[in-house]
C-alpha positions in Angstrom: 114.3 109.6 92.2 113.2 110.3 88.4 115.4 110.8 85.5 115.5 113.5 82.6 117.5 113.5 79.4 117.2 116.3 76.7 118.5 116.6 73.2 118.7 119.1 70.6 121.1 118.9 67.7 121.2 115.5 66.9 119.7 113.2 64.2 119.2 110.3 66.2 117.4 112.0 69.0 115.0 109.3 69.8 117.7 106.6 70.3 119.5 108.6 72.2 116.8 109.6 74.6 115.6 106.0 75.1 119.3 105.0 75.7 119.6 108.0 78.4 116.2 107.1 79.9 117.7 103.1 80.4 121.0 104.6 82.3 118.7 106.4 84.4 116.4 103.4 85.0 118.7 103.0 88.0 117.1 105.8 90.0 114.0 104.2 90.7 110.7 104.7 88.2 107.1 103.3 87.8 106.7 105.2 83.6 108.6 106.9 81.4 108.1 108.9 78.2 109.6 110.9 75.6 108.4 114.1 73.2 110.3 114.7 70.4 110.1 117.0 67.1 111.4 117.0 63.8 111.6 121.0 63.8 109.8 120.6 60.6 106.2 120.4 61.7 106.1 116.8 63.1 106.3 115.8 66.4 105.6 112.9 68.7 104.7 112.2 72.4 104.7 108.9 73.7 104.4 107.5 77.2 103.5 104.6 79.2 103.2 103.2 82.8 106.2 100.5 83.5 109.2 99.4 82.1 111.1 101.2 79.8 111.2 98.4 77.5 106.9 99.2 77.4 107.7 102.4 76.2 110.4 101.2 73.4 107.8 99.3 72.2 105.3 101.9 72.1 107.8 103.8 70.0 107.5 103.6 66.2 109.8 103.4 63.6 108.5 107.3 62.7 109.0 108.9 66.1 112.0 110.7 65.0 113.4 114.3 65.5 116.2 116.5 66.1 115.0 118.0 69.6 113.5 116.1 72.2 113.2 115.2 76.0 112.8 111.9 77.9 111.4 111.3 81.6 111.6 108.4 84.1 108.8 109.4 86.6 108.5 108.1 90.5 105.1 108.7 91.5 104.8 111.8 94.3 101.6 113.0 92.8 99.2 110.4 91.2 99.3 107.0 90.7 101.6 105.6 87.8 99.5 105.8 84.3 99.8 107.1 81.3 98.0 110.3 82.0 100.6 110.8 85.1 103.5 110.2 82.9 105.7 112.7 81.6 106.0 114.9 79.4 103.3 116.8 80.2 101.3 118.8 77.5 99.9 122.5 78.1 96.0 122.2 77.4 96.5 124.3 73.7 99.4 122.1 72.9 102.1 124.0 72.8 104.6 123.6 75.6 105.9 120.2 76.7 107.6 119.6 80.0 109.2 117.5 82.2 110.0 117.7 85.4 111.9 116.2 88.6 110.9 117.4 92.4 107.8 118.0 94.2 106.2 121.9 93.4 104.9 122.5 97.0 102.5 125.5 96.3 101.1 123.8 93.3 97.7 123.5 94.7 97.7 127.6 95.1 99.0 128.1 91.8 96.3 125.8 90.4 93.4 127.9 92.1 95.0 131.4 91.6 95.9 131.0 87.7 94.4 128.1 86.1 90.7 127.3 87.7 89.3 127.4 83.9 92.1 125.1 83.0 91.3 121.2 82.0 93.6 119.0 83.6 94.6 116.0 82.0 96.5 114.4 85.3 96.8 114.4 88.8 100.3 115.8 89.0 101.8 118.8 90.2 103.9 118.9 87.1 101.0 119.7 85.0 100.4 123.1 87.0 103.9 124.1 85.8 103.4 123.4 82.3 99.8 125.0 82.5 100.7 127.9 83.8 103.3 128.8 81.6 100.9 128.4 79.0 98.5 130.9 80.9 101.2 133.4 81.2 102.3 133.2 77.6 98.9 133.9 76.3 97.3 136.1 78.7 100.5 138.6 79.4 101.5 138.0 75.8 104.9 136.6 76.6 107.6 134.8 74.7 108.0 131.5 75.8 111.2 132.4 77.7 109.7 135.0 79.6 106.7 133.2 80.4 108.9 130.2 81.6 110.7 133.2 83.8 108.0 134.4 85.3 106.8 131.2 86.1 109.8 130.3 87.8 109.3 133.4 90.1 105.9 132.0 91.3 106.6 128.3 91.7 108.2 127.2 95.2 109.9 123.9 95.9 111.8 121.6 94.1 112.4 121.3 90.7 114.3 120.1 87.3 112.6 121.5 84.3 113.2 121.3 80.1 110.4 122.6 78.3 110.1 122.5 74.4 107.8 125.1 72.8 106.0 123.3 69.9 106.1 126.7 68.1 109.8 127.1 68.3 111.1 123.8 68.3 114.8 124.8 68.1 115.4 126.0 72.1 115.6 123.7 75.2 114.6 125.5 78.3 116.1 124.3 81.3 115.9 125.3 85.1 116.6 123.6 88.2 116.1 124.3 91.9 116.9 121.6 94.6 117.0 118.9 92.1 119.9 117.7 89.8 120.2 118.8 86.3 123.4 119.0 84.2 123.9 120.4 80.8 126.1 118.3 78.3 128.0 120.0 75.5 129.0 118.7 72.4 130.0 119.8 68.7 126.6 121.1 67.0 124.5 119.5 69.8 123.9 119.8 73.2 122.5 117.7 76.0 120.6 117.9 79.1 120.7 115.1 81.9 119.9 114.7 85.5 122.8 112.5 85.6 125.9 112.5 83.4 125.8 108.9 83.2 123.0 109.2 81.0 124.7 110.8 78.5 128.5 109.9 78.7 128.2 108.0 75.4 127.1 111.7 73.5 129.7 113.9 75.4 132.0 114.0 78.8 132.0 117.5 79.1 129.3 118.9 81.4 128.4 122.5 82.9 126.8 122.7 86.2 123.4 124.8 86.7 123.0 126.3 90.2 119.7 126.6 92.0 117.4 129.5 90.8 119.1 129.3 87.5 117.6 128.9 84.1 119.3 127.7 80.7 118.5 128.7 77.2 120.0 125.9 75.2 120.3 125.5 71.3 122.5 123.4 69.3 125.3 126.0 69.2 124.5 128.0 72.4 124.4 127.7 75.9 123.1 130.8 77.9 122.5 130.7 81.6 121.1 133.6 83.5 119.4 134.1 87.0 115.7 134.8 87.1 116.7 138.6 87.2 117.9 138.0 83.6 121.9 138.4 84.4 124.0 136.5 82.5 126.1 134.1 83.8 129.3 132.6 82.5 130.7 128.8 83.8 133.2 126.8 82.3 132.4 123.0 81.4 134.3 120.5 83.5 135.0 116.9 81.9 134.1 113.6 83.5 136.6 111.0 83.2 134.6 107.9 83.2 134.3 105.0 80.9 130.5 104.6 79.9 130.8 100.9 79.5 132.0 101.1 83.4 128.1 101.4 83.9 127.1 98.3 82.1 126.7 94.7 83.7 129.5 92.8 81.7 128.5 89.1 81.9 126.4 89.6 85.3 123.1 88.8 85.7 122.6 91.8 87.8 124.1 94.8 88.6 124.4 94.2 92.4 126.2 91.4 92.1 128.4 92.8 89.6 129.2 95.6 92.4 129.3 93.4 95.4 132.2 91.5 93.3 134.1 95.0 92.8 134.4 95.6 96.2 138.3 94.6 96.3 139.0 96.5 93.4 137.5 99.8 95.0 139.4 99.4 98.3 142.8 98.8 96.1 142.1 102.0 93.7 141.3 104.0 96.6 144.6 103.0 98.4 146.0 104.3 95.1 144.0 107.5 95.5 144.6 108.4 99.2 147.9 106.6 100.1 151.2 106.9 98.7 153.8 104.2 98.8 155.1 105.3 102.3 151.9 105.2 103.4 151.1 108.7 103.8 147.7 110.3 103.4 147.2 112.4 100.0 144.6 114.7 101.7 144.3 118.2 101.6 145.7 119.5 104.6 143.6 122.8 105.0 140.8 120.0 105.5 142.8 118.5 108.2 143.1 122.0 109.6 139.4 122.6 109.6 138.6 119.5 111.2 141.5 120.1 114.1 140.3 123.3 114.6 137.0 122.2 115.2 135.6 120.6 118.7 133.0 118.1 117.2 132.6 116.5 113.9 129.0 116.0 113.1 128.5 112.9 110.1 125.2 113.7 108.4 123.6 111.0 106.5 120.9 108.9 105.2 120.1 105.2 105.0 123.6 103.2 103.9 125.5 106.6 104.1 123.9 106.9 107.7 125.3 103.1 108.7 128.6 104.2 107.1 128.6 106.9 109.4 128.1 105.1 112.4 131.3 102.9 111.4 133.3 106.0 110.8 132.4 107.9 114.2 134.2 104.7 115.7 137.1 105.2 113.5 137.4 109.0 114.1 137.2 108.8 118.0 139.7 105.5 117.9 142.3 106.9 115.4 141.9 110.7 115.7 140.5 110.8 119.7 138.0 113.4 118.0 134.5 113.3 119.5 131.8 112.4 116.8 127.8 112.7 116.2 126.1 111.1 113.8 122.6 112.1 112.8 119.9 110.9 110.2 119.6 114.0 107.8 115.8 114.3 107.6 115.5 114.6 111.4 118.7 117.0 111.6 117.3 119.4 109.3 114.0 120.1 111.3 115.1 119.5 114.9 118.5 120.8 114.9 120.2 119.7 118.6 122.4 122.2 120.4 125.5 122.1 118.5 129.0 122.5 119.7 131.0 125.7 120.0 133.1 124.8 116.8 131.4 121.9 114.6 132.6 120.7 111.7 130.0 118.8 109.0 130.6 115.6 107.3 128.2 114.9 104.7 128.1 111.4 103.6 125.9 110.8 100.3 126.6 108.6 97.3 124.8 110.6 94.7 125.9 114.1 96.1 122.4 115.0 95.6 120.4 113.8 98.6 117.6 116.2 99.4 117.8 115.6 103.1 121.3 116.2 103.7 121.4 119.3 101.1 118.9 121.1 103.4 120.8 120.5 105.9 124.2 121.7 104.1 121.9 124.8 103.1 121.6 125.3 106.9 124.8 124.8 108.1 126.6 127.2 105.3 124.0 129.9 106.4 125.4 129.5 109.8 128.8 129.7 108.6 130.0 126.3 109.8 132.8 124.4 107.6 132.1 121.1 105.8 133.3 118.4 103.8 131.0 115.8 101.3 132.4 112.6 100.5 130.6 111.3 97.7 130.6 109.0 94.7 129.6 111.9 92.4 131.7 114.9 91.2 130.6 118.0 90.3 127.3 117.4 92.5 125.2 119.7 94.8 126.3 118.9 97.8 130.1 118.6 96.6 129.5 122.2 95.0 128.0 123.7 98.1 130.4 122.0 101.0 133.7 123.9 101.8 135.7 120.3 100.9 135.2 117.4 99.0 136.6 113.7 98.9 135.2 111.5 96.2 134.6 107.6 96.8 136.2 106.7 93.2 134.0 103.8 93.4 132.9 103.7 89.7 128.9 103.9 88.7 126.6 102.5 91.5 123.5 101.4 89.6 121.6 98.6 91.7 119.2 100.7 93.9 121.0 98.6 97.0 124.1 100.3 97.9 127.1 98.1 98.0 130.4 99.3 97.0 129.6 102.9 97.9 129.0 101.9 101.5 132.2 100.1 101.7 134.0 103.1 100.1 132.5 105.4 102.2 133.9 103.6 105.5 137.4 103.2 103.6 137.8 107.1 102.9 136.6 108.0 106.3 139.5 105.4 107.7 141.8 107.8 105.5 140.6 110.7 107.1 140.8 109.6 110.4 144.3 108.5 110.0 145.3 111.7 108.5 143.8 113.5 111.1 145.3 111.4 114.1 148.9 111.7 112.7 148.0 115.5 112.0 147.2 115.9 116.1 150.1 113.3 117.0 147.7 110.6 118.0 149.6 107.4 118.3 147.1 105.1 117.3 146.9 106.7 113.6 150.8 106.9 113.7 150.9 103.2 114.2 148.1 102.3 111.8 149.9 100.8 108.5 147.1 101.8 106.2 148.5 100.2 103.1 149.2 97.1 104.9 145.4 96.8 106.5 143.4 98.0 103.6 145.5 95.4 101.3 144.3 92.7 103.8 140.6 93.9 103.7 141.0 93.3 99.9 142.2 89.8 100.0 139.7 88.9 102.6 137.1 90.2 100.7 138.2 88.1 97.4 138.1 84.7 100.0 134.6 85.9 100.9 133.3 86.6 97.6 135.3 83.0 96.4 132.5 81.4 98.6 129.2 82.2 97.1 127.8 79.0 97.3 127.9 78.6 100.7 126.1 81.8 101.3 123.7 80.8 99.3 122.9 77.7 100.9 122.6 79.4 103.9 120.1 82.0 102.7 117.8 79.1 101.3 118.2 77.2 104.5 117.4 80.5 106.7 115.0 82.7 104.4 113.6 81.4 101.8 110.1 81.1 103.4 110.7 83.3 106.3 108.6 86.4 106.6 110.9 88.4 109.2 114.3 88.2 110.4 116.8 89.6 112.8 120.5 90.8 112.6 122.3 91.2 116.0 125.8 92.6 117.4 127.1 95.2 119.7 129.6 97.9 118.8 130.4 98.1 115.4 128.7 94.7 114.7 125.5 96.9 115.8 126.1 99.4 113.5 126.8 96.4 110.9 123.5 94.9 111.9 121.6 97.6 110.9 123.0 97.9 107.2 122.7 94.3 106.6 118.9 94.2 107.7 118.5 97.4 105.3 120.2 95.3 102.3 117.6 92.5 103.3 114.6 94.3 103.5 115.3 96.6 100.5 115.7 93.8 97.9 114.0 90.8 99.5 110.9 92.5 101.0 111.2 90.3 104.3 110.7 92.4 107.3 114.5 92.6 108.4 115.7 94.5 111.9 119.0 95.4 113.5 119.3 95.0 116.9 121.9 95.8 119.7 122.4 92.2 121.0 121.9 93.9 124.5 118.6 95.0 123.8 116.8 91.8 123.2 115.7 91.0 126.4 114.2 94.8 126.7 111.3 94.0 124.5 112.6 92.3 121.1 112.8 88.7 122.3 109.3 88.7 122.5 109.2 88.5 118.4 111.1 85.2 118.8 109.0 82.1 117.7 109.9 78.6 116.4 111.8 78.9 113.1 112.7 83.3 113.4 116.1 83.6 111.9 118.8 85.2 113.7 122.0 86.4 112.3 124.8 87.5 114.5 127.9 89.6 113.6 130.9 88.7 116.0 133.8 90.6 115.4 134.2 92.8 118.7 136.6 90.8 121.3 135.0 92.9 124.0 131.5 91.6 123.6 131.6 88.2 121.4 130.6 86.4 124.8 127.8 88.5 125.7 126.5 88.0 122.1 126.9 84.2 122.2 125.0 84.1 125.5 122.3 86.4 123.5 122.3 83.4 120.7 121.6 81.0 123.5 118.7 82.7 124.6 116.7 83.2 121.2 117.8 79.5 120.5 116.0 78.6 123.7 113.0 80.0 122.4 113.4 78.6 118.9 115.2 80.5 116.6 117.2 79.6 113.6 120.8 81.0 114.3 123.6 81.7 111.8 126.8 83.2 113.1 129.3 85.6 111.0 132.4 85.5 112.9 136.1 86.5 112.9 138.4 83.9 112.4 140.5 84.4 115.8 136.8 84.1 117.5 135.6 80.9 115.9 134.1 78.0 117.2 132.8 74.7 116.0 129.4 75.3 114.4 130.0 78.7 113.3 128.7 79.1 109.8 130.4 82.5 107.9 134.1 82.9 109.0 135.4 86.5 108.5 139.4 86.3 107.3 141.2 88.1 110.3 141.8 91.9 109.7 142.3 94.9 112.0 139.4 95.0 114.1 138.8 98.5 113.4 138.4 97.1 109.9 136.2 94.3 110.3 133.0 95.9 109.2 134.3 95.8 105.7 134.2 91.9 105.4 131.1 91.6 107.6 129.1 93.5 105.4 130.1 91.1 102.6 128.0 88.0 103.7 125.1 90.6 104.5 125.1 91.6 100.8 125.0 88.3 99.4 122.6 86.9 101.6 120.2 90.2 100.5 121.3 89.3 96.9 120.4 85.6 97.2 117.5 85.9 99.4 115.7 88.6 96.5 116.7 86.3 93.9 115.0 83.1 95.5 111.9 85.0 95.9 111.7 85.8 92.3 111.9 89.6 92.7 114.0 92.3 91.1 117.3 92.5 92.5 118.6 95.7 90.8 115.2 97.7 91.1 113.2 97.0 94.1 109.8 98.3 94.6 109.1 101.6 95.9 112.7 102.4 96.0 115.0 105.1 94.1 118.5 105.2 94.0 118.9 108.8 94.7 116.5 110.3 97.1 116.3 114.1 95.4 112.9 115.4 97.3 112.6 115.4 100.9 
């Protein structure tokens, strides 16, 4: 949600800002803007609602400078408009500010300090920049001290970057609960909410922690807490090719990322399993989980669905009891915990605000934790006791695909390692190299059948307003994820249901022509689910089956290559992802950036 870029010390600042904003577009946005200053008396503010292409068209050749900030906004306070777009400027024209996050006490600050200010927008962000200007003027503070004092008064989540027009040689930076990084260069520095935005400029980054502020010049980075104590922090190197975030010859990021899943499976094998089939996982992680009496998996959205599959893996391969919780519910309605819990946080971005507020609480309670994420150096990675990386490469499309399957694979490695650590026979007998190699090959087989999936999508979903996925056990968890993919990008009202629950109310929604798609991989319950399909067919439903080869019958439409039943969800989701993709494409929607959604949900 929202994106920030800032540059100081480069002649091509405008180009860097616009390119950086394009790299951050995947996070979701409804408007964009930049402010640049030449440090010689000329400065420019350009902002527009809509796509970054609209902003680029509005930026004339004269818009040049050596310091600047840019922003993509995802509306929270106020509609998408030019006035509400960032950067925001103080009434006196001195301070320019961009902001990610939500200020919870903005109304109180406005009433207390800013009753005489003429506001130009409906945003909480403008309160922040007007407050800084108010403090600088009324208390005769420098820009830095006015910025610092404002930070002590502001409550909520924020990532701020500010420029003082009277001193355009400094970027003022601060964060609390929202992601922000400093990128270090030779005689220049940058700031960004995601390293991906600045990989073309530098691969060396410095983390900013909550309630810290940074004074950034072209040749200096000064980090301090709000009490003024300076902090030294080394940079870290991001080993990622910027070109990996491109679409290449693909029409959409989502299709590219779906196709990358077999390669991700093979990459994960090299990262986590040696040639002898032994797990390359820190023994300290295994001991910490072994010492616990229960695993709590906390996640949101697609990651939550990956956690449901993980629950089965941990319980069957490591015989460890597991609970899976929605982060936004768990944080405010924490259940009675076991005596020795261990927490696993699943998050693609490592910045998910709902999960992070749970981690803050569990850290306060002293419980051990592990973050499984795709983002090296992210907040949840830093603040948990341990981290396992997904190694999935950049995922740009809003609808997560390869991160979901990577999360399941990493949960598999951890479950097998834990089971072997505690001498569980099922884990000792599980040949990870062989089984995941079969999965990768099976994925490739399914991906070679795109035309058939597209044809089925046209037949079943081209004009429908709603659709259902059903299944039992892991197939039910898979139904939830397939339905989420479909509703995310095609806007079809899609729901996933436990097949056995159809008669308990849901079957009332079945009408003539209603699409019902069933996952059939669980040998124990396939016959029951086939019976449920007969029930909905009798009421006019159009049914589509996605079934493991061993259990396929005449008339089944999508047949999955045989793999270990525990890993069937890794194959089953491939047609689910492709169905969502083609349904969106056929309706003429934006596959990669669906309406109202953000890639990284950094506010609660």
